C-alpha positions as a Markdown table, in Angstrom:
| # | Residue | x | y | z |
|---|---|---|---|---|
| 1 | Met | 6.7 | -4.4 | 1.9 |
| 2 | Arg | 9.8 | -2.5 | 0.6 |
| 3 | Asp | 11.8 | -5.4 | -1.0 |
| 4 | Phe | 9.8 | -7.7 | -3.1 |
| 5 | Pro | 11.6 | -11.1 | -3.3 |
| 6 | Lys | 13.2 | -12.0 | -6.6 |
| 7 | Arg | 12.8 | -15.6 | -7.7 |
| 8 | Asp | 12.9 | -17.6 | -11.0 |
| 9 | Thr | 9.1 | -17.2 | -11.7 |
| 10 | Pro | 6.5 | -14.7 | -10.7 |
| 11 | Glu | 4.6 | -17.4 | -8.9 |
| 12 | Glu | 7.7 | -18.3 | -6.8 |
| 13 | Ala | 8.2 | -14.6 | -6.0 |
| 14 | Ile | 4.6 | -14.0 | -4.9 |
| 15 | Lys | 4.7 | -17.1 | -2.7 |
| 16 | Ala | 8.0 | -15.8 | -1.1 |
| 17 | Ala | 6.3 | -12.5 | -0.5 |
| 18 | Ala | 3.3 | -14.1 | 1.1 |
| 19 | Lys | 5.7 | -16.2 | 3.3 |
| 20 | Ala | 7.6 | -13.1 | 4.3 |
| 21 | Ala | 4.2 | -11.6 | 5.4 |
| 22 | Asp | 3.5 | -14.7 | 7.5 |
| 23 | Asp | 1.3 | -16.4 | 4.9 |
| 24 | Pro | -1.7 | -14.2 | 5.3 |
| 25 | Thr | -5.2 | -15.5 | 4.6 |
| 26 | Phe | -7.7 | -13.0 | 3.4 |
| 27 | Ser | -10.4 | -13.9 | 5.9 |
| 28 | Cys | -12.8 | -11.2 | 4.8 |
| 29 | Ile | -12.8 | -12.3 | 1.2 |
| 30 | Val | -16.0 | -14.2 | 1.4 |
| 31 | Glu | -17.9 | -11.2 | 2.8 |
| 32 | Val | -16.3 | -8.9 | 0.2 |
| 33 | Val | -17.0 | -11.1 | -2.7 |
| 34 | Asp | -20.6 | -11.8 | -1.5 |
| 35 | Ser | -21.1 | -8.0 | -1.2 |
| 36 | Leu | -19.8 | -7.4 | -4.7 |
| 37 | Val | -22.0 | -10.2 | -6.1 |
| 38 | Gly | -24.9 | -8.5 | -4.4 |
| 39 | Ile | -24.1 | -5.2 | -6.1 |
| 40 | Leu | -23.8 | -7.0 | -9.5 |
| 41 | Asp | -27.3 | -8.5 | -8.8 |
| 42 | Ser | -28.8 | -5.1 | -8.0 |
| 43 | Glu | -27.1 | -3.1 | -10.8 |
| 44 | Asp | -28.0 | -4.3 | -14.3 |
| 45 | Asp | -25.5 | -2.1 | -16.2 |
| 46 | Ile | -22.2 | -3.4 | -14.8 |
| 47 | Asp | -20.3 | -5.5 | -17.4 |
| 48 | Gly | -16.7 | -5.0 | -16.3 |
| 49 | Val | -14.4 | -4.3 | -13.5 |
| 50 | Ile | -11.2 | -2.2 | -13.1 |
| 51 | Gly | -8.8 | -2.6 | -10.2 |
| 52 | Phe | -5.4 | -1.2 | -9.1 |
| 53 | Ser | -3.0 | -3.2 | -7.0 |
| 54 | Glu | -5.0 | -5.0 | -4.2 |
| 55 | Gly | -8.2 | -3.8 | -5.9 |
| 56 | Ala | -7.1 | -5.8 | -9.0 |
| 57 | Gln | -6.6 | -8.8 | -6.6 |
| 58 | Val | -10.2 | -8.4 | -5.3 |
| 59 | Ala | -11.5 | -8.0 | -8.8 |
| 60 | Ala | -9.7 | -11.2 | -10.0 |
| 61 | Ser | -11.1 | -13.0 | -6.9 |
| 62 | Leu | -14.6 | -11.9 | -7.8 |
| 63 | Ile | -14.2 | -13.2 | -11.4 |
| 64 | Leu | -13.0 | -16.6 | -10.1 |
| 65 | Glu | -16.0 | -16.7 | -7.8 |
| 66 | Glu | -18.3 | -15.9 | -10.7 |
| 67 | Gln | -16.8 | -18.7 | -12.6 |
| 68 | Arg | -17.2 | -21.1 | -9.6 |
| 69 | Arg | -20.8 | -20.1 | -9.2 |
| 70 | Glu | -21.4 | -20.7 | -12.9 |
| 71 | Arg | -19.9 | -24.2 | -12.6 |
| 72 | Glu | -21.5 | -25.2 | -9.4 |
| 73 | Leu | -24.8 | -23.3 | -9.4 |
| 74 | Gly | -25.4 | -22.5 | -13.0 |
| 75 | Arg | -25.4 | -18.7 | -12.2 |
| 76 | Lys | -24.5 | -16.7 | -15.3 |
| 77 | Pro | -21.4 | -14.5 | -14.8 |
| 78 | Arg | -22.0 | -10.7 | -15.0 |
| 79 | Ile | -18.4 | -9.6 | -15.4 |
| 80 | Lys | -17.4 | -9.8 | -19.0 |
| 81 | Cys | -14.0 | -8.0 | -19.0 |
| 82 | Ala | -11.5 | -6.6 | -16.6 |
| 83 | Ile | -8.7 | -4.1 | -16.6 |
| 84 | Phe | -5.9 | -4.7 | -14.0 |
| 85 | Phe | -3.4 | -2.0 | -13.1 |
| 86 | Gly | -0.4 | -3.3 | -11.2 |
| 87 | Gly | -2.5 | -6.2 | -9.9 |
| 88 | Trp | -1.8 | -9.1 | -7.6 |
| 89 | Pro | -3.0 | -12.7 | -8.2 |
| 90 | Pro | -6.4 | -13.5 | -6.8 |
| 91 | Val | -7.2 | -15.2 | -3.5 |
| 92 | His | -9.5 | -18.2 | -3.3 |
| 93 | Pro | -12.9 | -16.7 | -2.8 |
| 94 | Val | -13.8 | -19.3 | -0.2 |
| 95 | Thr | -10.6 | -20.1 | 1.7 |
| 96 | Gly | -8.8 | -16.8 | 1.3 |
| 97 | Gln | -5.6 | -18.5 | 0.2 |
| 98 | Leu | -3.4 | -16.8 | -2.4 |
| 99 | Leu | -3.7 | -18.5 | -5.8 |
| 100 | Thr | -1.0 | -18.9 | -8.5 |
| 101 | Ala | -1.2 | -20.5 | -11.9 |
| 102 | Asp | 1.4 | -23.2 | -10.9 |
| 103 | Asp | -0.9 | -24.7 | -8.2 |
| 104 | Tyr | -4.4 | -23.9 | -9.4 |
| 105 | Asp | -6.1 | -26.8 | -11.0 |
| 106 | Glu | -9.3 | -25.1 | -12.1 |
| 107 | Gln | -10.1 | -23.0 | -15.2 |
| 108 | Pro | -8.1 | -19.8 | -15.4 |
| 109 | Ile | -9.8 | -16.5 | -15.7 |
| 110 | Thr | -11.4 | -16.8 | -19.1 |
| 111 | Ile | -12.9 | -13.4 | -19.7 |
| 112 | Pro | -11.0 | -10.8 | -21.7 |
| 113 | Thr | -8.4 | -9.0 | -19.5 |
| 114 | Phe | -6.1 | -6.1 | -20.0 |
| 115 | His | -3.1 | -6.0 | -17.7 |
| 116 | Val | -1.3 | -2.7 | -17.3 |
| 117 | Val | 2.1 | -3.2 | -15.7 |
| 118 | Gly | 5.2 | -1.1 | -15.2 |
| 119 | Ala | 8.7 | -2.5 | -15.9 |
| 120 | Ala | 10.0 | -0.4 | -13.0 |
| 121 | Asp | 7.3 | -1.6 | -10.6 |
| 122 | Pro | 8.9 | -3.3 | -7.6 |
| 123 | Phe | 5.8 | -5.6 | -7.5 |
| 124 | Leu | 6.0 | -6.5 | -11.2 |
| 125 | Asp | 6.1 | -10.2 | -10.3 |
| 126 | Gly | 2.8 | -9.9 | -8.6 |
| 127 | Ser | 1.3 | -8.4 | -11.8 |
| 128 | Met | 2.8 | -11.1 | -13.9 |
| 129 | Ala | 1.4 | -13.8 | -11.5 |
| 130 | Leu | -2.0 | -12.3 | -12.0 |
| 131 | Tyr | -1.5 | -12.3 | -15.8 |
| 132 | Asn | -0.5 | -16.0 | -15.6 |
| 133 | Met | -3.9 | -16.7 | -13.9 |
| 134 | Cys | -5.7 | -15.6 | -17.1 |
| 135 | Asp | -6.3 | -17.3 | -20.4 |
| 136 | Pro | -3.4 | -16.2 | -22.6 |
| 137 | Asp | -5.7 | -16.1 | -25.6 |
| 138 | Ser | -7.9 | -13.4 | -24.0 |
| 139 | Ala | -5.3 | -11.5 | -21.9 |
| 140 | Asp | -3.5 | -8.4 | -23.2 |
| 141 | Leu | -0.4 | -7.1 | -21.5 |
| 142 | Phe | 0.7 | -3.4 | -21.7 |
| 143 | Asp | 3.9 | -2.2 | -20.1 |
| 144 | His | 4.0 | 1.6 | -19.4 |
| 145 | Gly | 7.6 | 1.4 | -18.3 |
| 146 | Ala | 7.1 | 3.2 | -15.0 |
| 147 | Gly | 6.5 | 2.0 | -11.4 |
| 148 | His | 3.6 | 0.9 | -9.3 |
| 149 | Leu | 1.1 | 3.5 | -10.5 |
| 150 | Ile | -1.7 | 4.3 | -13.0 |
| 151 | Pro | 0.0 | 6.1 | -15.9 |
| 152 | Arg | -1.2 | 9.6 | -16.5 |
| 153 | Ser | 0.7 | 10.8 | -19.6 |
| 154 | Lys | -1.6 | 11.7 | -22.6 |
| 155 | Gln | 0.2 | 9.4 | -25.0 |
| 156 | Thr | 0.2 | 6.4 | -22.7 |
| 157 | Ala | -3.5 | 7.0 | -21.8 |
| 158 | Glu | -4.4 | 7.1 | -25.5 |
| 159 | Glu | -2.5 | 3.9 | -26.1 |
| 160 | Met | -4.2 | 2.1 | -23.2 |
| 161 | Ala | -7.6 | 3.5 | -24.3 |
| 162 | Leu | -7.2 | 1.9 | -27.7 |
| 163 | Val | -6.6 | -1.6 | -26.2 |
| 164 | Ala | -9.4 | -1.1 | -23.7 |
| 165 | Arg | -11.9 | 0.0 | -26.4 |
| 166 | Glu | -10.9 | -3.0 | -28.5 |
| 167 | Met | -11.5 | -5.3 | -25.6 |
| 168 | Ile | -14.9 | -3.7 | -24.7 |
| 169 | Asn | -16.0 | -3.8 | -28.4 |
| 170 | Cys | -15.3 | -7.6 | -28.4 |
| 171 | Ile | -17.8 | -8.2 | -25.6 |
| 172 | Ala | -20.4 | -5.7 | -26.7 |
């Protein structure tokens, strides 16, 4: 997608982008999330997740699935924090439908999250729609000022590391 639609809210923009892409459903999300849950079950030392772009979308979907499994099955969530670089909002881990804060009636992502966005990112509204799916009391937002990328400058990396360390120390 070359031209991300501009709308009044990030949620309206991401919905317009989905519509322009013929309202995709992410039909493999159930298998992907189940596979990731299996990895969490077999690896005791995983406490967090990091994702870039669509990887952040999958990570956010996994977190929502962990919250759903806790509510419905009493399964204790394993993911305790997340770092999202230029992410997109999650998809429903069962239906594969794109989720936005304005039409999601369940609990937002409640774990501590760190959202790294770029003011020059053409997909910034996608990142902000993901941020809006998270509890504002536990979500940090960091703007590196560039585009759709993982920043590599030493100063920016050091600044991001400070925020990430603080978040990790809060869950340790």
